[in-house]
C-alpha positions as CSV (number, residue, x, y, z in Angstrom):
1,M,0.1,-0.2,0.0
2,A,3.2,2.3,1.2
3,S,4.7,1.5,-2.8
4,I,1.1,2.5,-4.1
5,D,1.1,5.8,-2.6
6,A,4.3,6.5,-3.0
7,Q,4.3,6.5,-6.6
8,P,2.1,9.5,-7.7
9,A,4.9,11.4,-5.5
10,A,7.5,9.7,-7.0
11,G,5.8,10.8,-10.4
12,A,5.2,14.2,-9.4
13,Q,9.0,14.5,-8.6
14,A,10.2,12.7,-12.0
15,R,8.0,15.5,-13.4
16,L,9.9,18.3,-11.7
17,I,13.4,16.8,-12.5
18,A,12.5,16.5,-16.1
19,R,11.1,20.1,-16.1
20,L,14.2,21.5,-14.0
21,R,16.8,19.9,-16.8
22,A,14.5,21.0,-19.6
23,V,15.2,25.0,-17.9
24,L,18.9,24.1,-17.5
25,A,19.2,23.0,-21.2
26,G,20.1,24.8,-24.2
27,G,19.7,28.8,-24.7
28,S,21.4,31.8,-26.3
29,S,24.9,32.9,-25.3
30,E,23.4,35.7,-23.3
31,A,21.2,33.3,-21.5
32,S,24.5,30.7,-21.1
33,L,26.0,34.1,-19.4
34,T,23.1,34.9,-17.4
35,R,23.1,31.7,-16.0
36,R,26.7,31.8,-14.9
37,L,26.1,35.5,-13.4
38,A,23.3,34.8,-11.5
39,G,25.0,31.2,-10.9
40,T,28.0,33.6,-9.1
41,I,25.2,35.5,-7.4
42,F,23.4,32.7,-5.8
43,V,26.5,31.1,-4.3
44,I,27.6,33.9,-2.9
45,R,23.9,34.2,-1.3
46,V,24.2,30.9,-0.2
47,I,27.2,31.7,1.2
48,S,26.4,34.8,2.8
49,A,23.2,33.0,4.0
50,A,25.6,30.4,6.2
51,L,27.7,32.8,7.6
52,A,24.2,34.8,8.5
53,Y,22.5,31.7,9.6
54,L,25.7,31.0,11.8
55,S,26.1,34.1,12.8
56,Q,22.3,34.4,13.9
57,I,22.6,31.6,16.1
58,L,25.6,32.7,17.6
59,L,24.2,36.1,18.4
60,A,20.6,34.1,19.5
61,R,22.6,31.8,22.1
62,W,25.3,34.2,23.0
63,M,23.1,37.5,23.8
64,G,19.6,35.7,24.9
65,G,16.2,36.2,23.6
66,S,15.5,39.4,25.0
67,D,18.6,41.2,23.7
68,Y,18.6,39.3,20.5
69,G,15.0,40.3,19.8
70,T,16.5,44.1,20.2
71,Y,19.2,43.8,18.1
72,V,16.9,42.1,15.3
73,Y,14.6,45.1,15.7
74,V,17.2,47.8,15.4
75,W,19.1,45.8,12.4
76,T,16.0,45.5,10.6
77,W,15.4,49.3,10.3
78,V,19.0,49.7,9.6
79,L,18.5,47.4,6.3
80,L,15.3,49.1,5.4
81,L,16.4,52.7,5.7
82,G,20.0,51.8,4.1
83,S,18.5,50.3,1.1
84,M,16.3,53.0,1.1
85,M,18.5,56.2,1.4
86,D,20.1,55.9,-1.9
87,F,17.4,57.6,-4.0
88,G,17.0,54.6,-5.9
89,I,20.8,55.0,-7.6
90,S,21.8,51.4,-6.8
91,A,18.9,50.2,-9.2
92,S,18.7,52.8,-11.2
93,A,23.0,52.8,-12.0
94,Q,21.8,49.6,-14.0
95,K,19.6,51.4,-16.4
96,I,21.7,54.6,-16.6
97,I,25.2,53.1,-16.7
98,P,24.0,50.9,-20.0
99,E,22.3,53.9,-21.9
100,Y,25.3,55.8,-21.4
101,R,27.7,53.2,-23.0
102,T,25.3,52.1,-25.4
103,S,25.1,56.3,-26.8
104,H,29.2,56.2,-26.2
105,N,28.3,59.4,-23.3
106,D,31.5,58.9,-21.8
107,A,31.6,62.3,-20.1
108,L,28.6,61.8,-17.9
109,L,29.3,57.8,-17.4
110,R,32.8,59.2,-15.9
111,G,30.3,61.5,-13.8
112,F,28.0,59.3,-12.7
113,L,30.6,56.8,-11.2
114,L,31.8,59.4,-9.3
115,G,29.1,61.7,-8.5
116,S,26.5,59.3,-7.4
117,R,29.0,57.6,-4.9
118,W,29.6,61.3,-3.3
119,M,25.7,62.1,-3.8
120,T,24.3,59.4,-1.9
121,F,27.1,59.4,0.9
122,A,26.2,63.3,1.6
123,A,22.6,62.7,1.2
124,S,22.7,59.7,3.6
125,T,25.2,61.4,6.3
126,L,22.5,64.2,6.5
127,L,19.5,62.0,7.2
128,S,21.4,59.7,9.4
129,A,21.8,63.3,11.9
130,A,18.5,63.9,11.3
131,M,17.4,60.3,12.9
132,A,19.8,60.5,15.3
133,G,18.4,63.8,16.6
134,V,14.3,62.0,16.0
135,V,15.9,58.9,18.5
136,T,16.7,61.8,20.9
137,L,13.5,63.5,21.1
138,L,12.2,60.1,21.3
139,S,14.1,58.9,23.8
140,P,11.5,59.4,26.8
141,W,8.7,56.9,24.9
142,I,11.3,54.4,23.4
143,E,12.5,51.1,25.4
144,A,16.0,52.3,27.4
145,R,17.6,49.3,25.6
146,E,16.7,50.4,22.3
147,V,17.9,53.9,22.5
148,I,22.0,53.2,22.1
149,P,21.4,50.1,19.3
150,L,19.4,52.8,17.6
151,Y,22.1,55.7,17.5
152,I,24.7,53.1,16.4
153,G,22.0,51.9,13.7
154,C,22.7,55.5,12.1
155,L,25.9,55.6,12.5
156,T,26.0,52.6,10.3
157,L,23.4,54.3,7.5
158,P,26.0,56.3,5.4
159,A,28.3,53.4,4.9
160,F,25.6,51.0,4.1
161,V,23.9,53.3,1.4
162,V,27.1,53.8,-0.2
163,A,28.2,49.9,-0.5
164,N,24.9,49.6,-2.0
165,T,25.9,52.4,-4.7
166,Q,28.8,50.7,-5.4
167,D,26.9,47.4,-5.8
168,G,24.9,48.7,-8.2
169,I,27.9,49.9,-10.6
170,A,29.8,46.8,-10.0
171,R,26.4,44.4,-11.0
172,S,26.5,47.1,-14.3
173,H,29.7,46.0,-15.4
174,D,29.0,42.2,-14.4
175,W,31.2,42.2,-12.0
176,M,29.1,40.3,-9.5
177,R,31.8,39.1,-7.0
178,L,32.6,42.7,-6.1
179,G,29.4,43.9,-6.2
180,L,27.9,41.1,-3.7
181,M,31.0,39.9,-1.8
182,P,31.9,42.8,0.5
183,Q,28.2,43.1,1.3
184,F,27.3,39.6,2.1
185,I,30.0,37.4,2.7
186,V,32.9,39.5,4.1
187,R,30.5,41.8,6.3
188,Q,29.2,38.5,7.5
189,A,32.3,37.5,7.8
190,L,33.6,40.6,10.0
191,I,30.1,40.4,12.5
192,I,31.1,36.9,13.7
193,G,34.6,37.7,14.1
194,L,33.9,41.1,15.7
195,T,31.2,39.7,18.2
196,A,33.5,36.3,18.8
197,G,36.1,38.9,19.6
198,A,34.2,41.4,21.9
199,L,32.8,37.9,23.6
200,V,36.4,36.4,24.3
201,L,37.8,40.0,25.7
202,G,35.0,40.1,28.2
203,F,32.4,42.3,26.9
204,H,28.8,41.8,28.1
205,L,27.2,40.6,24.3
206,G,24.3,42.7,24.3
207,A,22.5,44.7,21.9
208,S,24.7,47.6,22.2
209,A,27.5,45.6,21.5
210,A,26.1,43.6,18.5
211,M,25.2,46.5,17.2
212,A,28.8,48.2,17.4
213,A,30.3,45.3,15.9
214,S,28.0,45.1,12.8
215,A,28.7,49.0,12.4
216,G,32.6,47.9,12.5
217,A,31.6,45.4,9.8
218,V,29.5,47.8,7.1
219,W,32.3,50.4,7.5
220,I,35.4,48.1,6.9
221,A,33.7,46.2,4.1
222,M,32.5,49.2,2.3
223,I,35.9,51.2,2.1
224,G,37.6,48.0,0.8
225,Q,35.1,47.5,-1.9
226,M,35.5,51.3,-2.8
227,I,39.4,50.4,-3.1
228,V,39.2,47.2,-5.3
229,L,36.3,49.0,-7.4
230,N,38.2,52.6,-8.0
231,R,41.0,50.3,-9.3
232,R,38.6,48.4,-11.6
233,L,36.9,51.3,-13.0
234,A,40.3,53.2,-14.1
235,R,41.0,50.4,-15.9
236,H,37.9,49.8,-17.7
237,V,36.9,53.6,-18.3
238,A,39.5,56.1,-20.1
239,P,40.3,58.9,-17.7
240,G,38.6,62.4,-19.4
241,P,36.1,65.0,-18.4
242,R,32.7,64.5,-16.3
243,A,29.6,66.1,-16.8
244,Y,27.0,65.5,-14.1
245,D,23.3,65.4,-15.1
246,V,22.0,64.6,-11.7
247,R,18.4,66.0,-12.8
248,A,18.4,63.2,-15.0
249,W,19.6,60.8,-12.5
250,L,17.2,61.7,-10.0
251,A,14.4,61.7,-12.5
252,I,14.8,58.2,-13.5
253,S,15.7,57.0,-10.2
254,L,13.0,58.6,-7.9
255,P,10.0,56.2,-9.2
256,I,12.6,53.3,-8.9
257,L,12.8,53.9,-5.1
258,L,9.0,53.9,-4.8
259,V,9.4,50.8,-5.9
260,E,12.2,49.9,-4.1
261,S,10.8,51.3,-1.1
262,F,7.3,49.5,-1.2
263,Y,8.9,46.3,-2.0
264,L,11.5,46.4,1.2
265,L,8.7,48.1,3.5
266,L,6.7,44.9,2.2
267,S,9.4,42.5,3.3
268,Y,10.2,44.3,6.4
269,T,6.7,45.0,7.7
270,D,5.8,41.5,9.6
271,V,8.8,42.0,11.8
272,L,7.8,45.6,12.4
273,V,4.7,45.3,13.0
274,L,5.3,41.9,14.9
275,Q,7.9,44.1,17.7
276,Q,5.3,46.7,18.1
277,F,2.4,43.8,19.8
278,R,4.7,40.9,20.8
279,T,7.3,39.9,22.5
280,P,11.2,40.2,21.8
281,E,11.5,36.2,21.9
282,E,8.5,35.8,19.9
283,V,10.3,38.2,17.2
284,G,13.2,36.4,17.5
285,V,11.8,33.0,16.5
286,Y,9.8,34.5,13.5
287,F,13.3,36.4,12.3
288,A,14.8,32.7,12.4
289,V,11.8,31.2,10.1
290,V,12.5,34.4,7.7
291,K,16.4,33.4,7.9
292,T,15.6,29.9,7.0
293,L,13.4,30.7,3.6
294,A,15.5,33.0,2.3
295,L,17.1,30.9,0.0
296,V,13.8,31.0,-1.8
297,S,14.1,34.7,-1.9
298,F,18.1,34.7,-3.0
299,I,17.1,32.7,-6.0
300,H,14.8,35.9,-7.4
301,Y,17.5,38.4,-6.1
302,A,20.1,36.3,-8.3
303,M,18.1,36.6,-11.7
304,S,16.8,40.4,-11.1
305,A,20.6,41.3,-10.2
306,T,21.6,39.7,-13.3
307,T,19.0,40.8,-15.8
308,A,18.1,44.2,-14.9
309,H,20.7,45.8,-16.7
310,R,20.4,43.7,-19.9
311,F,16.8,44.2,-20.1
312,A,17.6,48.3,-20.6
313,E,20.0,47.5,-22.9
314,Y,18.5,45.2,-25.0
315,N,15.4,47.9,-24.8
316,A,17.6,50.6,-25.6
317,L,19.1,48.7,-28.8
318,G,15.6,48.5,-29.8
319,D,15.8,44.1,-30.0
320,K,12.5,43.6,-29.0
321,E,12.6,39.9,-30.0
322,R,16.0,39.2,-27.9
323,L,14.2,41.2,-24.8
324,S,11.3,39.3,-25.2
325,A,13.1,35.5,-25.3
326,Y,15.4,37.0,-22.4
327,V,12.3,37.7,-20.2
328,V,11.0,34.1,-20.4
329,H,14.5,32.8,-19.5
330,A,14.6,35.1,-16.7
331,I,11.6,33.9,-15.5
332,N,12.0,30.2,-16.1
333,W,15.5,30.8,-14.2
334,T,13.6,32.0,-11.4
335,F,10.4,29.9,-10.7
336,W,11.6,26.3,-10.8
337,P,14.9,26.3,-8.8
338,S,12.5,28.6,-6.3
339,L,10.3,25.5,-5.9
340,A,12.5,22.9,-5.8
341,A,14.5,25.0,-2.9
342,T,11.5,25.6,-1.2
343,I,10.8,21.8,-0.6
344,V,14.2,21.0,0.5
345,L,13.9,24.0,2.9
346,L,10.2,22.7,4.2
347,A,11.6,19.2,4.4
348,A,14.7,20.2,6.9
349,G,12.6,22.9,8.4
350,K,12.9,21.6,12.2
351,P,16.7,20.7,12.2
352,L,17.6,24.4,11.0
353,L,15.8,26.0,13.2
354,W,16.7,23.8,16.0
355,L,20.2,25.3,15.4
356,F,19.2,28.3,16.7
357,G,18.1,26.9,20.0
358,P,15.4,24.3,20.9
359,K,12.6,26.9,21.4
360,F,12.7,28.3,18.0
361,V,11.5,24.8,16.8
362,V,8.1,26.4,17.4
363,G,8.4,28.4,14.6
364,Y,8.1,25.2,12.7
365,D,4.6,25.7,10.8
366,I,5.1,29.3,9.9
367,M,7.1,28.3,7.6
368,F,4.6,26.5,5.5
369,V,2.2,29.9,5.7
370,A,5.4,32.2,4.6
371,A,6.5,29.8,2.2
372,I,3.2,30.1,0.2
373,G,3.9,33.5,-0.9
374,L,7.8,33.4,-1.6
375,V,6.6,30.5,-4.5
376,V,3.7,32.5,-5.7
377,R,5.7,35.2,-6.5
378,A,8.8,34.0,-8.0
379,A,6.1,32.6,-10.7
380,I,6.7,35.6,-12.6
381,G,10.4,35.9,-12.1
382,P,11.9,40.0,-11.7
383,V,9.5,41.6,-13.4
384,E,9.8,44.4,-11.1
385,R,13.2,44.4,-12.8
386,L,11.8,44.4,-16.3
387,L,9.1,47.7,-15.6
388,N,11.5,49.6,-14.2
389,M,14.2,49.2,-16.6
390,L,11.6,49.7,-19.6
391,G,10.3,52.7,-17.7
392,H,6.9,52.0,-16.1
393,Q,8.6,52.7,-12.9
394,H,5.4,54.8,-11.6
395,V,2.7,51.7,-12.3
396,C,4.8,49.5,-10.6
397,A,5.3,51.5,-7.8
398,A,1.9,51.9,-7.4
399,A,1.7,47.8,-7.6
400,Y,3.6,47.5,-5.0
401,A,2.3,50.2,-2.6
402,A,-1.1,48.6,-2.9
403,A,0.4,45.4,-2.0
404,F,2.0,47.2,0.9
405,A,-0.9,48.8,2.1
406,M,-2.6,44.7,2.2
407,N,0.2,43.8,3.9
408,V,0.1,46.6,6.5
409,A,-3.8,46.4,7.2
410,L,-3.1,42.5,7.4
411,C,-0.4,42.8,9.9
412,V,-2.1,45.1,12.4
413,L,-5.5,42.8,12.1
414,L,-3.7,39.5,12.2
415,V,-0.4,39.8,14.3
416,P,-2.3,41.0,18.0
417,R,-4.1,37.6,17.7
418,Y,-2.1,35.0,15.7
419,G,1.3,36.4,16.3
420,G,3.9,35.0,13.5
421,H,1.5,32.6,12.2
422,G,-0.6,36.2,11.3
423,A,2.6,38.0,10.4
424,A,3.6,35.1,7.7
425,A,0.2,35.0,6.6
426,A,-0.4,38.7,6.2
427,T,2.5,39.0,4.0
428,S,2.0,35.3,1.5
429,I,-1.4,37.0,1.1
430,S,0.1,40.5,0.1
431,L,2.3,38.7,-1.8
432,S,0.2,37.0,-3.9
433,F,-2.1,40.4,-4.4
434,E,1.0,41.8,-6.0
435,T,2.1,39.0,-8.1
436,V,-1.2,39.3,-9.9
437,L,-1.0,42.9,-10.2
438,L,2.2,42.6,-11.6
439,F,1.2,40.2,-14.4
440,A,-1.9,41.8,-15.1
441,I,0.1,45.5,-15.7
442,V,3.4,43.8,-17.7
443,R,0.7,41.8,-19.7
444,R,-1.4,44.8,-20.5
445,R,1.4,47.3,-20.9
446,L,4.1,45.0,-22.9
447,G,1.9,42.2,-24.0
448,L,3.9,39.5,-22.3
449,H,3.1,36.5,-20.6
450,V,5.3,36.4,-17.9
451,L,4.0,32.7,-15.9
452,A,6.4,30.3,-15.6
453,F,4.0,27.9,-17.0
454,G,0.6,28.3,-19.3
455,R,1.2,30.3,-22.9
């Protein structure tokens, strides 16, 4: 009887493997290059995930539930704000740089490569100082244990923002390792090393000490990345006069910033709302679940990072047939590996959560709820990058805004009663809604069918 029941499952598994092999086989030279670059990005993100996973496990065990929850809360704010404070330049670089290269506008290219970083550094420094002032004003209403970590988070932001900008510049030149390794591998390794060093030296590893180590890691990784990037650009871009078209940069970047901001808000709303209604221990458990499922979103990230500047390049060249084929390739390479990764992670979920500590296993069933939204979203691939690169940033931002508004409403409705389960359900429903909107927009605006299956 068991063997009969196993036949449908085995058949489904065989069909999935066959589909994956079909996706992996064949393709143009551009598709082959994309697979190699996306594979590089994915490997970097997997190694980064392992390091981040290890760092979160160690921090959770070294700090205790309360301090760890506070650290997660403040670090989430750093990730959210740091990804928004570059005015969208890190994403728009993948549109601006290919267009300058295609039109051979070297003066503007040189100006952007330098000016974009100075602009984001100056703006983020001013904004970080303003936010530190807000923390001071609100300190009577902020929990005492959160004040110092929040100040340290403000100090972290300028370096975080410049690193994001440099990442976008590097990716636009297909320098994926230079763009990603400083942020995702070097930084994570430094966080582990600095926190372990503080522990060995006898410091109390609370939320403040952990944030200080994280701030140091961000600054060191950014400076090292800047040195290497400058050397590569000096060899790749001929010296000459620079032109600065800041108004045009912002005209492209700000709508993309709206898209990126709503995406990030959608990504972090669950944790931030959970912090308001539940204990730090519950926040820590939910964060462990999110980190465990991160491998699925890494696949989407890898394809987005690899394909965005090529969407812009093919569109600038007017090669619609090449663009259409490339979109199909990107969608297939997002969905099917994401589906396979989800199945593996759900199967191994309990042991992975146990690594954080025995009490974190209670979050296992939350994984199934959270995974639904990730798989549904992967079914249309990196179409938000396609819309951004082809000039449809405004309607893309509207779709993300609607999904974000839904997520906030659902989180506020569900989290107080259902905790982490409610946060995961709210996010999955919102991601599914966003997927439907983006599918309809691309079909109407570009005439493309962007599901990984069907015609």
